[in-house]
Backbone as a chain_set.jsonl record, in Angstrom:
{"seq": "XXXXXXXXXXXXXXXXXXXXXXXXXXXXXXXXXXXXXXXXXXXXXXXXXXXXXXXXXXXXXXXX", "coords": {"N": [[15.862, 9.245, 2.9], [16.636, 6.382, 2.213], [15.624, 3.193, 0.767], [13.109, 3.121, 1.711], [9.51, 3.578, 1.314], [6.661, 5.717, 0.608], [3.266, 6.201, 1.91], [1.567, 6.638, -0.367], [3.073, 5.553, -2.405], [3.223, 2.876, -1.575], [0.502, 2.364, -1.67], [-0.03, 2.389, -4.476], [1.628, 0.314, -5.299], [0.58, -1.956, -3.966], [-2.139, -1.861, -4.484], [-4.219, -0.997, -2.795], [-5.99, 1.31, -0.638], [-4.696, 4.386, 0.642], [-5.597, 5.073, 3.228], [-6.251, 2.562, 4.255], [-3.717, 1.423, 4.403], [-2.529, 3.158, 6.209], [-4.043, 2.368, 8.461], [-3.261, -0.31, 8.755], [-0.534, 0.147, 9.328], [-0.789, 1.38, 11.836], [-1.806, -0.595, 13.413], [0.246, -2.224, 13.502], [0.721, -4.216, 11.622], [2.37, -4.331, 9.454], [5.582, -5.204, 8.594], [8.605, -3.762, 9.88], [7.87, -1.058, 9.655], [8.206, 2.343, 10.307], [7.636, 5.448, 12.052], [7.854, 8.887, 11.345], [7.374, 11.653, 12.833], [4.41, 12.75, 11.635], [4.338, 11.121, 9.49], [4.509, 7.903, 7.843], [7.0, 5.519, 7.229], [7.679, 2.999, 5.096], [9.397, -0.06, 4.608], [10.84, -0.678, 1.431], [10.972, -3.375, 0.438], [9.04, -4.796, 1.752], [6.382, -7.114, 2.012], [2.912, -7.18, 0.972], [0.569, -7.084, 3.542], [-1.589, -9.776, 4.678], [-5.246, -9.779, 4.313], [-7.186, -9.752, 6.884], [-9.791, -9.21, 7.53], [-13.224, -9.865, 8.24], [-15.301, -11.194, 5.821], [-17.561, -12.672, 5.11], [-19.952, -12.371, 6.375], [-20.949, -13.917, 8.336], [-20.755, -13.087, 11.006], [-22.778, -11.351, 11.52], [-25.565, -10.731, 13.486], [-28.448, -12.536, 13.518], [-31.915, -11.829, 13.423], [-34.42, -13.416, 15.481]], "CA": [[15.402, 7.95, 3.46], [16.736, 5.323, 1.186], [15.019, 1.876, 1.039], [11.685, 3.275, 2.32], [8.531, 4.145, 0.469], [5.655, 6.434, 1.341], [1.945, 5.558, 1.888], [1.056, 6.706, -1.648], [3.818, 4.576, -3.191], [2.745, 1.57, -1.202], [-0.868, 2.197, -2.167], [-0.043, 2.112, -5.893], [2.312, -0.954, -5.348], [-0.22, -3.02, -3.443], [-3.522, -1.775, -4.95], [-5.151, -0.645, -1.723], [-6.07, 2.728, -0.328], [-3.729, 4.967, 1.628], [-6.199, 5.003, 4.482], [-6.146, 1.172, 4.721], [-2.325, 1.177, 4.732], [-2.4, 3.837, 7.488], [-4.678, 1.516, 9.5], [-2.314, -1.414, 8.948], [0.678, 0.578, 10.056], [-1.175, 1.754, 13.242], [-2.112, -1.86, 14.028], [1.536, -2.941, 13.56], [0.644, -5.404, 10.794], [3.411, -4.136, 8.362], [6.873, -5.313, 9.287], [9.66, -2.798, 9.665], [7.375, 0.241, 9.521], [8.556, 3.388, 11.34], [7.013, 6.736, 12.077], [8.683, 10.05, 11.409], [6.388, 12.73, 13.018], [3.106, 12.312, 11.248], [4.396, 10.254, 8.316], [4.938, 6.567, 7.994], [8.023, 4.997, 6.236], [7.522, 1.539, 4.932], [10.504, -0.633, 3.859], [10.413, -1.029, 0.103], [10.933, -4.721, 0.143], [8.004, -5.367, 2.585], [5.195, -7.621, 1.326], [1.544, -6.677, 1.337], [0.053, -7.948, 4.594], [-2.801, -10.435, 4.355], [-6.443, -9.163, 4.701], [-7.829, -10.6, 7.886], [-11.115, -8.748, 7.889], [-14.392, -10.844, 7.93], [-16.06, -10.763, 4.618], [-18.619, -13.729, 4.884], [-21.28, -11.955, 6.928], [-21.41, -14.855, 9.402], [-20.664, -12.438, 12.272], [-23.935, -10.546, 11.643], [-26.528, -11.404, 14.32], [-29.796, -12.635, 12.833], [-33.093, -11.671, 14.314], [-35.173, -14.64, 15.64]], "C": [[15.453, 6.945, 2.343], [16.07, 4.019, 1.699], [13.709, 1.987, 1.713], [10.787, 3.903, 1.278], [7.384, 4.836, 1.271], [4.354, 5.718, 1.272], [1.437, 5.537, 0.466], [1.79, 5.722, -2.567], [3.334, 3.115, -2.888], [1.311, 1.267, -1.712], [-0.943, 1.807, -3.699], [0.616, 0.65, -6.153], [1.352, -2.122, -5.02], [-1.678, -3.014, -3.844], [-4.49, -1.596, -3.926], [-5.038, 0.767, -1.345], [-5.029, 3.105, 0.678], [-4.337, 4.873, 3.059], [-6.077, 3.509, 5.048], [-4.731, 0.878, 5.152], [-2.039, 1.896, 6.048], [-2.889, 3.019, 8.676], [-3.747, 0.374, 9.77], [-1.039, -1.02, 9.703], [0.395, 0.882, 11.566], [-1.361, 0.444, 14.052], [-0.805, -2.72, 14.188], [1.619, -4.244, 12.665], [1.655, -5.318, 9.592], [4.766, -4.164, 9.076], [7.901, -4.211, 8.948], [9.186, -1.349, 9.54], [7.807, 1.129, 10.63], [7.858, 4.705, 11.079], [7.915, 7.843, 12.268], [7.681, 11.21, 11.585], [4.995, 12.173, 12.683], [3.133, 11.324, 10.049], [4.962, 8.871, 8.592], [5.978, 6.2, 6.869], [7.947, 3.461, 6.258], [8.771, 0.997, 4.112], [10.116, -1.09, 2.442], [10.297, -2.45, -0.265], [9.862, -5.518, 1.015], [6.897, -5.853, 1.615], [3.928, -7.09, 1.781], [1.043, -7.642, 2.323], [-1.268, -8.573, 4.195], [-4.039, -9.674, 4.98], [-7.208, -10.052, 5.642], [-9.245, -10.138, 8.262], [-12.196, -9.834, 7.465], [-15.156, -10.368, 6.804], [-17.332, -11.668, 4.36], [-19.862, -13.189, 5.397], [-21.661, -12.846, 8.062], [-21.425, -14.282, 10.786], [-21.923, -11.668, 12.604], [-25.052, -11.33, 12.44], [-27.869, -11.356, 13.621], [-30.927, -12.485, 13.872], [-33.918, -13.045, 14.323], [-36.6, -14.346, 16.02]], "O": [[14.476, 6.693, 1.638], [15.975, 3.79, 2.905], [13.223, 0.996, 2.258], [11.252, 4.68, 0.444], [7.185, 4.557, 2.454], [4.293, 4.675, 0.62], [0.899, 4.506, 0.061], [1.159, 5.117, -3.433], [3.089, 2.297, -3.776], [0.966, 0.153, -2.105], [-1.793, 1.021, -4.119], [0.216, -0.082, -7.059], [1.331, -3.137, -5.717], [-2.399, -3.984, -3.608], [-5.622, -2.03, -4.137], [-4.051, 1.409, -1.702], [-4.543, 2.283, 1.455], [-3.596, 4.607, 4.005], [-5.817, 3.326, 6.237], [-4.52, 0.174, 6.14], [-1.382, 1.331, 6.923], [-2.26, 2.974, 9.733], [-3.455, 0.099, 10.934], [-0.55, -1.738, 10.575], [1.247, 0.66, 12.427], [-1.091, 0.416, 15.253], [-0.77, -3.74, 14.876], [2.405, -5.163, 12.895], [1.709, -6.258, 8.8], [5.079, -3.365, 9.958], [8.005, -3.804, 7.791], [10.021, -0.468, 9.335], [7.785, 0.725, 11.793], [7.529, 5.008, 9.932], [8.699, 7.844, 13.217], [7.174, 11.716, 10.583], [4.485, 11.268, 13.344], [2.103, 10.776, 9.655], [5.799, 8.7, 9.478], [5.795, 6.562, 5.707], [8.124, 2.788, 7.273], [9.119, 1.55, 3.068], [9.142, -1.828, 2.289], [9.579, -2.763, -1.215], [9.824, -6.748, 0.984], [6.528, -5.21, 0.633], [3.841, -6.577, 2.897], [1.042, -8.85, 2.086], [-2.017, -7.961, 3.434], [-3.908, -9.023, 6.017], [-7.824, -11.026, 5.208], [-9.822, -10.644, 9.225], [-12.042, -10.564, 6.486], [-15.632, -9.233, 6.802], [-18.084, -11.381, 3.428], [-20.891, -13.56, 4.832], [-22.652, -12.555, 8.732], [-22.023, -14.873, 11.686], [-22.169, -11.345, 13.766], [-25.405, -12.451, 12.074], [-28.351, -10.305, 13.199], [-30.854, -12.959, 15.006], [-34.06, -13.699, 13.29], [-37.394, -15.269, 16.199]]}, "num_chains": 1, "name": "protein.A"}
């Protein structure tokens, strides 16, 4: 499989965990990703997707 990288290679390249990359693949947020059985194949020229998770804490319901 030329021109593709594994989850562990993408993890080292992007500086995020393999589990997070697996989640991004499942959500369809990485362009060109394909699945071969249980393994994901990520195109090697794909850029790291943006992190759209809420980090401010504004979504937390406050008690009144």
